[in-house]
C-alpha positions as CSV (number, residue, x, y, z in Angstrom):
1,X,309.3,35.0,130.7
2,X,309.9,31.3,130.5
3,X,308.4,28.9,128.1
4,X,308.6,25.2,126.9
5,X,311.2,26.4,124.4
6,X,314.1,24.7,126.3
7,X,312.7,26.3,129.5
8,X,314.8,29.3,128.8
9,X,314.2,33.0,128.8
10,X,313.9,33.9,125.1
11,X,313.8,37.7,125.2
12,X,316.3,39.2,125.0
13,X,318.8,36.9,123.2
14,X,321.7,35.8,125.4
15,X,325.0,37.5,124.5
16,X,325.9,38.0,120.8
17,X,324.5,34.6,119.6
18,X,322.6,36.1,116.7
19,X,325.7,37.9,115.3
20,X,327.4,34.5,115.1
21,X,324.5,32.5,113.8
22,X,323.1,34.7,111.2
23,X,326.2,34.8,108.9
24,X,326.3,31.0,109.1
25,X,322.7,30.7,108.1
26,X,323.2,33.1,105.2
27,X,326.0,31.0,103.7
28,X,325.2,27.4,104.5
29,X,323.2,25.4,102.0
30,X,320.8,23.0,103.6
31,X,318.6,20.3,102.1
32,X,315.8,18.2,103.5
33,X,314.5,14.7,103.1
34,X,311.2,16.3,102.0
35,X,311.4,19.2,99.5
36,X,308.4,21.0,101.0
37,X,309.4,20.4,104.6
38,X,307.9,23.3,106.8
39,X,311.2,24.0,108.6
40,X,312.9,24.3,105.2
41,X,310.5,27.1,104.3
42,X,311.3,28.9,107.5
43,X,315.0,28.6,106.9
44,X,314.7,30.1,103.4
45,X,312.6,32.9,104.9
46,X,315.3,33.8,107.4
47,X,318.1,33.5,104.9
48,X,316.3,35.9,102.5
49,X,315.7,38.4,105.3
50,X,319.3,38.4,106.5
51,X,320.7,38.6,103.0
52,X,318.6,41.7,102.4
53,X,319.6,43.1,105.9
54,X,315.8,43.3,106.5
55,X,314.8,43.4,110.2
56,X,312.3,40.8,111.1
57,X,310.3,43.3,113.1
58,X,309.5,45.2,109.8
59,X,308.1,42.1,108.1
60,X,304.3,41.6,108.0
61,X,302.8,38.8,110.1
62,X,301.4,37.1,107.1
63,X,304.9,36.7,105.5
64,X,306.2,34.5,108.3
65,X,306.1,30.8,107.6
66,X,304.3,29.2,110.6
67,X,303.5,25.7,109.6
68,X,306.4,24.3,111.5
69,X,305.3,25.7,114.9
70,X,305.0,23.0,117.6
71,X,301.4,23.2,118.9
72,X,302.3,23.3,122.5
73,X,304.7,26.3,122.0
74,X,302.7,28.3,119.5
75,X,301.2,30.7,122.1
76,X,304.6,31.7,123.3
77,X,305.6,33.0,119.9
78,X,302.9,35.8,119.7
79,X,302.2,39.0,121.5
80,X,299.7,41.8,121.0
81,X,300.8,45.4,120.1
82,X,299.2,48.7,121.3
83,X,296.2,48.3,119.0
84,X,295.6,44.7,120.1
85,X,296.8,43.1,116.9
86,X,298.7,39.8,117.2
87,X,302.3,40.0,116.2
88,X,305.1,37.4,116.1
89,X,307.9,37.9,118.5
90,X,310.9,37.9,116.1
91,X,313.6,36.9,118.6
92,X,311.6,33.8,119.7
93,X,310.8,32.9,116.1
94,X,314.4,33.0,115.1
95,X,315.4,31.0,118.2
96,X,312.9,28.4,117.4
97,X,314.1,28.0,113.9
98,X,317.7,27.5,115.1
99,X,316.6,25.0,117.7
100,X,314.6,22.9,115.3
101,X,317.3,23.2,112.7
102,X,319.7,21.6,115.2
103,X,317.3,18.9,116.0
104,X,316.6,18.1,112.4
105,X,320.3,17.9,111.6
106,X,320.9,15.5,114.5
107,X,317.8,13.4,113.4
108,X,319.0,13.2,109.7
109,X,316.0,15.2,108.4
110,X,318.2,18.1,107.2
111,X,321.5,17.7,105.4
112,X,324.5,20.0,104.7
113,X,326.7,18.8,101.8
114,X,329.6,21.0,103.0
115,X,329.6,19.2,106.3
116,X,331.4,16.0,107.3
117,X,329.0,14.9,110.0
118,X,325.7,16.1,108.5
119,X,325.9,14.9,104.9
120,X,323.2,12.7,103.5
121,X,323.7,9.1,102.6
122,X,323.3,9.9,98.9
123,X,326.2,12.3,99.1
124,X,328.6,9.5,100.2
125,X,327.7,7.0,97.4
126,X,328.5,7.1,93.7
127,X,325.8,8.4,91.4
128,X,323.9,6.3,88.9
129,X,326.2,7.3,86.0
130,X,329.3,6.0,87.8
131,X,327.5,2.9,89.1
132,X,326.7,2.0,85.5
133,X,330.4,0.9,85.3
134,X,330.1,-1.1,88.6
135,X,332.0,-4.1,87.3
136,X,335.0,-1.9,86.5
137,X,334.8,-0.1,89.8
138,X,334.6,-3.3,91.8
139,X,337.6,-4.8,89.9
140,X,339.7,-1.7,90.5
141,X,339.3,-2.1,94.3
142,X,341.4,-5.3,94.2
143,X,339.0,-7.0,96.7
144,X,338.1,-10.4,95.2
145,X,335.2,-10.8,97.6
146,X,333.3,-7.9,95.9
147,X,333.5,-9.6,92.5
148,X,332.3,-12.9,93.8
149,X,328.7,-13.9,93.2
150,X,326.7,-13.4,96.3
151,X,325.3,-17.0,96.3
152,X,328.8,-18.4,96.2
153,X,329.8,-16.2,99.1
154,X,326.8,-17.3,101.2
155,X,327.5,-21.0,100.4
156,X,331.1,-20.5,101.6
157,X,330.0,-18.9,104.8
158,X,327.5,-21.7,105.4
159,X,330.2,-24.3,105.1
160,X,332.5,-22.4,107.5
161,X,329.7,-22.0,110.0
162,X,328.7,-25.7,109.9
163,X,332.4,-26.7,110.3
164,X,332.8,-24.5,113.3
165,X,329.6,-25.9,114.9
166,X,330.9,-29.5,114.4
167,X,334.3,-28.5,116.0
168,X,332.6,-26.9,119.0
169,X,330.3,-30.0,119.5
170,X,333.3,-32.4,119.3
171,X,335.3,-30.4,121.9
172,X,332.3,-30.4,124.3
173,X,331.6,-34.2,123.8
174,X,335.3,-35.0,124.4
175,X,335.5,-32.9,127.5
176,X,338.1,-30.6,126.1
177,X,336.1,-27.5,126.9
178,X,336.6,-26.9,130.6
179,X,333.7,-24.4,130.7
180,X,331.1,-27.2,130.2
181,X,330.2,-29.9,132.8
182,X,329.2,-33.2,131.3
183,X,326.9,-35.7,133.0
184,X,326.1,-39.2,131.7
185,X,322.9,-41.0,132.5
186,X,323.0,-44.4,130.8
187,X,323.7,-43.7,127.1
188,X,322.5,-40.1,127.4
189,X,324.8,-37.2,127.9
190,X,323.9,-33.8,129.2
191,X,326.0,-30.7,129.5
192,X,325.6,-27.5,131.4
193,X,327.6,-24.3,131.2
194,X,329.6,-23.5,134.3
195,X,329.3,-19.9,135.2
196,X,332.3,-18.4,137.0
197,X,331.8,-17.4,140.6
198,X,332.7,-13.9,141.7
199,X,335.9,-13.9,143.7
200,X,336.3,-10.1,143.9
201,X,335.7,-8.8,147.4
202,X,333.6,-5.8,148.0
203,X,336.5,-3.7,149.4
204,X,340.2,-3.9,148.8
205,X,342.0,-5.6,151.8
206,X,343.9,-2.4,152.5
207,X,340.7,-0.7,153.7
208,X,340.3,-3.3,156.4
209,X,343.5,-2.0,158.1
210,X,342.2,1.5,158.3
211,X,340.3,2.7,161.4
212,X,336.7,3.7,160.8
213,X,335.8,7.4,161.4
214,X,332.5,9.3,161.0
215,X,331.9,11.6,158.0
216,X,332.1,14.7,160.2
217,X,335.7,14.0,161.0
218,X,336.6,13.4,157.3
219,X,335.0,16.8,156.3
220,X,336.7,18.6,159.1
221,X,340.1,17.2,158.1
222,X,339.5,18.2,154.5
223,X,338.6,21.7,155.5
224,X,341.7,22.1,157.6
225,X,343.9,20.6,154.8
226,X,342.5,22.9,152.0
227,X,342.6,26.0,154.2
228,X,346.3,25.5,155.0
229,X,347.4,24.5,151.5
């Protein structure tokens, strides 16, 4: 049976994927941007079941967290048993949690502190206690720019920018910049930027010396060459 869940056949699981993923889920600590994120609840549910070696098929339907179910895929996660009662399909449930876990990690909604790629921003910055001594920390870096008042730094950048603008304007007015074309009408000067013309030919000249053949001859030659090599 195929479903919108990646358009793949979800039952049975392909290969030995669960045997590799479940030990990882048991040991990896994940955190979310929102403490009560629905996917976080489902992850804790699976971790608890795997740590207790409890098969998902033996867990009551009401114990499964389902708030994270995408609406368009919800109907593919249930089936009815012999008595007509609706039951969650454990393999598809587990697959969906893994898929959403991957998506949330890539989106930055879930974090893993033991990871290099999926750490949160807060894990890479100093805490408030360390930042209380920011003057000492900045001085220890040896970078004078970090200890300079921000307004002084902005004023310095403004002066540099204005100086560069004057230099560029002077070179254009003096005709030193060959990329600009200057026209004078009376006392008024105008300039236009000269765009380079493309000198690259469509085909390399070597191809003009080769005879033209149809594609059938090319494929036939390739077939003979590969068959005899």
